[in-house]
mmCIF file of the C-alpha atoms, coordinates in Angstrom:
data_MODEL
# 
_entry.id   MODEL 
# 
loop_
_atom_site.group_PDB 
_atom_site.id 
_atom_site.type_symbol 
_atom_site.label_atom_id 
_atom_site.label_alt_id 
_atom_site.label_comp_id 
_atom_site.label_asym_id 
_atom_site.label_entity_id 
_atom_site.label_seq_id 
_atom_site.pdbx_PDB_ins_code 
_atom_site.Cartn_x 
_atom_site.Cartn_y 
_atom_site.Cartn_z 
_atom_site.occupancy 
_atom_site.B_iso_or_equiv 
_atom_site.pdbx_formal_charge 
_atom_site.auth_seq_id 
_atom_site.auth_comp_id 
_atom_site.auth_asym_id 
_atom_site.auth_atom_id 
_atom_site.pdbx_PDB_model_num 
ATOM 1  C CA . MET A 1 1  ? 0.000   0.000   0.000  1.00 0.00 ? 1  MET A CA 1 
ATOM 2  C CA . THR A 1 2  ? 1.412   3.368   -0.947 1.00 0.00 ? 2  THR A CA 1 
ATOM 3  C CA . VAL A 1 3  ? 1.615   6.293   1.389  1.00 0.00 ? 3  VAL A CA 1 
ATOM 4  C CA . VAL A 1 4  ? -0.962  8.272   -0.609 1.00 0.00 ? 4  VAL A CA 1 
ATOM 5  C CA . SER A 1 5  ? -3.563  5.521   -0.433 1.00 0.00 ? 5  SER A CA 1 
ATOM 6  C CA . SER A 1 6  ? -2.901  5.123   3.268  1.00 0.00 ? 6  SER A CA 1 
ATOM 7  C CA . ILE A 1 7  ? -3.398  8.832   3.907  1.00 0.00 ? 7  ILE A CA 1 
ATOM 8  C CA . LEU A 1 8  ? -6.510  9.028   1.716  1.00 0.00 ? 8  LEU A CA 1 
ATOM 9  C CA . GLY A 1 9  ? -7.992  5.892   3.263  1.00 0.00 ? 9  GLY A CA 1 
ATOM 10 C CA . PHE A 1 10 ? -7.518  7.100   6.807  1.00 0.00 ? 10 PHE A CA 1 
ATOM 11 C CA . GLY A 1 11 ? -8.787  10.567  5.791  1.00 0.00 ? 11 GLY A CA 1 
ATOM 12 C CA . ALA A 1 12 ? -11.943 9.064   4.290  1.00 0.00 ? 12 ALA A CA 1 
ATOM 13 C CA . PHE A 1 13 ? -12.452 7.104   7.486  1.00 0.00 ? 13 PHE A CA 1 
ATOM 14 C CA . GLY A 1 14 ? -12.072 10.341  9.466  1.00 0.00 ? 14 GLY A CA 1 
ATOM 15 C CA . PHE A 1 15 ? -14.706 12.016  7.294  1.00 0.00 ? 15 PHE A CA 1 
ATOM 16 C CA . ALA A 1 16 ? -17.076 9.086   7.831  1.00 0.00 ? 16 ALA A CA 1 
ATOM 17 C CA . VAL A 1 17 ? -16.499 9.198   11.584 1.00 0.00 ? 17 VAL A CA 1 
ATOM 18 C CA . ARG A 1 18 ? -17.254 12.921  11.628 1.00 0.00 ? 18 ARG A CA 1 
ATOM 19 C CA . CYS A 1 19 ? -20.471 12.435  9.633  1.00 0.00 ? 19 CYS A CA 1 
ATOM 20 C CA . TRP A 1 20 ? -21.479 9.585   11.923 1.00 0.00 ? 20 TRP A CA 1 
ATOM 21 C CA . GLN A 1 21 ? -20.822 11.754  14.964 1.00 0.00 ? 21 GLN A CA 1 
ATOM 22 C CA . LEU A 1 22 ? -23.044 14.524  13.591 1.00 0.00 ? 22 LEU A CA 1 
ATOM 23 C CA . GLY A 1 23 ? -25.711 11.962  12.683 1.00 0.00 ? 23 GLY A CA 1 
ATOM 24 C CA . ILE A 1 24 ? -25.773 10.641  16.237 1.00 0.00 ? 24 ILE A CA 1 
ATOM 25 C CA . GLN A 1 25 ? -26.206 14.204  17.492 1.00 0.00 ? 25 GLN A CA 1 
ATOM 26 C CA . ARG A 1 26 ? -28.948 14.745  14.867 1.00 0.00 ? 26 ARG A CA 1 
ATOM 27 C CA . ARG A 1 27 ? -27.136 17.780  13.492 1.00 0.00 ? 27 ARG A CA 1 
ATOM 28 C CA . ASN A 1 28 ? -26.777 18.862  9.887  1.00 0.00 ? 28 ASN A CA 1 
ATOM 29 C CA . ILE A 1 29 ? -23.917 16.940  8.249  1.00 0.00 ? 29 ILE A CA 1 
ATOM 30 C CA . MET A 1 30 ? -22.677 20.106  6.558  1.00 0.00 ? 30 MET A CA 1 
ATOM 31 C CA . ASP A 1 31 ? -22.580 21.931  9.883  1.00 0.00 ? 31 ASP A CA 1 
ATOM 32 C CA . ASN A 1 32 ? -19.124 23.341  10.722 1.00 0.00 ? 32 ASN A CA 1 
ATOM 33 C CA . LEU A 1 33 ? -17.033 22.227  7.757  1.00 0.00 ? 33 LEU A CA 1 
ATOM 34 C CA . GLY A 1 34 ? -13.886 23.091  9.706  1.00 0.00 ? 34 GLY A CA 1 
ATOM 35 C CA . GLY A 1 35 ? -14.622 20.112  11.927 1.00 0.00 ? 35 GLY A CA 1 
ATOM 36 C CA . HIS A 1 36 ? -14.669 17.881  8.855  1.00 0.00 ? 36 HIS A CA 1 
ATOM 37 C CA . ALA A 1 37 ? -11.326 19.275  7.727  1.00 0.00 ? 37 ALA A CA 1 
ATOM 38 C CA . LEU A 1 38 ? -9.838  18.787  11.177 1.00 0.00 ? 38 LEU A CA 1 
ATOM 39 C CA . SER A 1 39 ? -11.074 15.203  11.375 1.00 0.00 ? 39 SER A CA 1 
ATOM 40 C CA . VAL A 1 40 ? -9.806  14.344  7.886  1.00 0.00 ? 40 VAL A CA 1 
ATOM 41 C CA . GLY A 1 41 ? -6.448  15.971  8.631  1.00 0.00 ? 41 GLY A CA 1 
ATOM 42 C CA . ALA A 1 42 ? -6.012  14.216  11.962 1.00 0.00 ? 42 ALA A CA 1 
ATOM 43 C CA . TRP A 1 43 ? -6.914  10.790  10.563 1.00 0.00 ? 43 TRP A CA 1 
ATOM 44 C CA . GLY A 1 44 ? -4.780  11.393  7.464  1.00 0.00 ? 44 GLY A CA 1 
ATOM 45 C CA . THR A 1 45 ? -1.813  12.203  9.692  1.00 0.00 ? 45 THR A CA 1 
ATOM 46 C CA . LEU A 1 46 ? -2.448  8.994   11.596 1.00 0.00 ? 46 LEU A CA 1 
ATOM 47 C CA . GLY A 1 47 ? -2.470  7.142   8.269  1.00 0.00 ? 47 GLY A CA 1 
ATOM 48 C CA . TYR A 1 48 ? 0.875   8.684   7.331  1.00 0.00 ? 48 TYR A CA 1 
ATOM 49 C CA . PHE A 1 49 ? 2.484   7.530   10.565 1.00 0.00 ? 49 PHE A CA 1 
ATOM 50 C CA . ALA A 1 50 ? 0.845   4.089   10.322 1.00 0.00 ? 50 ALA A CA 1 
ATOM 51 C CA . TYR A 1 51 ? 2.379   3.664   6.864  1.00 0.00 ? 51 TYR A CA 1 
ATOM 52 C CA . GLY A 1 52 ? 5.830   4.642   8.175  1.00 0.00 ? 52 GLY A CA 1 
ATOM 53 C CA . TRP A 1 53 ? 5.448   2.269   11.088 1.00 0.00 ? 53 TRP A CA 1 
ATOM 54 C CA . GLN A 1 54 ? 4.487   -0.574  8.743  1.00 0.00 ? 54 GLN A CA 1 
ATOM 55 C CA . GLU A 1 55 ? 7.478   0.076   6.481  1.00 0.00 ? 55 GLU A CA 1 
ATOM 56 C CA . ARG A 1 56 ? 9.831   0.112   9.471  1.00 0.00 ? 56 ARG A CA 1 
ATOM 57 C CA . GLN A 1 57 ? 8.413   -3.210  10.646 1.00 0.00 ? 57 GLN A CA 1 
ATOM 58 C CA . ASN A 1 58 ? 8.978   -4.706  7.188  1.00 0.00 ? 58 ASN A CA 1 
ATOM 59 C CA . VAL A 1 59 ? 12.631  -3.633  7.287  1.00 0.00 ? 59 VAL A CA 1 
ATOM 60 C CA . LEU A 1 60 ? 13.117  -5.077  10.769 1.00 0.00 ? 60 LEU A CA 1 
ATOM 61 C CA . LEU A 1 61 ? 11.479  -8.358  9.751  1.00 0.00 ? 61 LEU A CA 1 
ATOM 62 C CA . ALA A 1 62 ? 13.689  -8.622  6.669  1.00 0.00 ? 62 ALA A CA 1 
ATOM 63 C CA . GLU A 1 63 ? 16.798  -8.068  8.808  1.00 0.00 ? 63 GLU A CA 1 
ATOM 64 C CA . LYS A 1 64 ? 15.637  -10.690 11.308 1.00 0.00 ? 64 LYS A CA 1 
ATOM 65 C CA . HIS A 1 65 ? 14.889  -13.162 8.506  1.00 0.00 ? 65 HIS A CA 1 
ATOM 66 C CA . LYS A 1 66 ? 18.365  -12.626 7.056  1.00 0.00 ? 66 LYS A CA 1 
ATOM 67 C CA . MET A 1 67 ? 19.968  -13.159 10.473 1.00 0.00 ? 67 MET A CA 1 
ATOM 68 C CA . LEU A 1 68 ? 17.997  -16.370 11.056 1.00 0.00 ? 68 LEU A CA 1 
ATOM 69 C CA . LYS A 1 69 ? 18.961  -17.656 7.610  1.00 0.00 ? 69 LYS A CA 1 
ATOM 70 C CA . GLU A 1 70 ? 22.651  -17.033 8.348  1.00 0.00 ? 70 GLU A CA 1 
ATOM 71 C CA . ARG A 1 71 ? 22.378  -18.832 11.680 1.00 0.00 ? 71 ARG A CA 1 
ATOM 72 C CA . ALA A 1 72 ? 20.704  -21.825 10.020 1.00 0.00 ? 72 ALA A CA 1 
ATOM 73 C CA . GLU A 1 73 ? 23.477  -21.989 7.426  1.00 0.00 ? 73 GLU A CA 1 
ATOM 74 C CA . GLN A 1 74 ? 26.141  -21.824 10.160 1.00 0.00 ? 74 GLN A CA 1 
ATOM 75 C CA . ALA A 1 75 ? 24.384  -24.555 12.124 1.00 0.00 ? 75 ALA A CA 1 
ATOM 76 C CA . SER A 1 76 ? 24.124  -26.838 9.114  1.00 0.00 ? 76 SER A CA 1 
ATOM 77 C CA . ALA A 1 77 ? 27.799  -26.210 8.268  1.00 0.00 ? 77 ALA A CA 1 
ATOM 78 C CA . ALA A 1 78 ? 28.800  -27.019 11.842 1.00 0.00 ? 78 ALA A CA 1 
ATOM 79 C CA . ALA A 1 79 ? 26.698  -30.205 11.787 1.00 0.00 ? 79 ALA A CA 1 
ATOM 80 C CA . ALA A 1 80 ? 28.218  -31.289 8.484  1.00 0.00 ? 80 ALA A CA 1 
ATOM 81 C CA . GLU A 1 81 ? 31.696  -30.584 9.824  1.00 0.00 ? 81 GLU A CA 1 
ATOM 82 C CA . ALA A 1 82 ? 31.064  -32.585 12.993 1.00 0.00 ? 82 ALA A CA 1 
ATOM 83 C CA . ALA A 1 83 ? 29.765  -35.581 11.046 1.00 0.00 ? 83 ALA A CA 1 
# 
């Protein structure tokens, strides 16, 4: 998932949450458009950081996988040498 789709997805969710909130309060959905902008911006920012967090986790998992692969190769070499 790209960073733009992550931001737009979270922003759309923020807009839906804001509309739902106004619906629960039985207020006009187009009431206070600044609140919509604030909600979309806050959720979009959260989406940006969630994307960065996911990418960092992918890098850490790749490093861990590489380390485990090296250890397995060393263990199999040691076992072959001992036999």
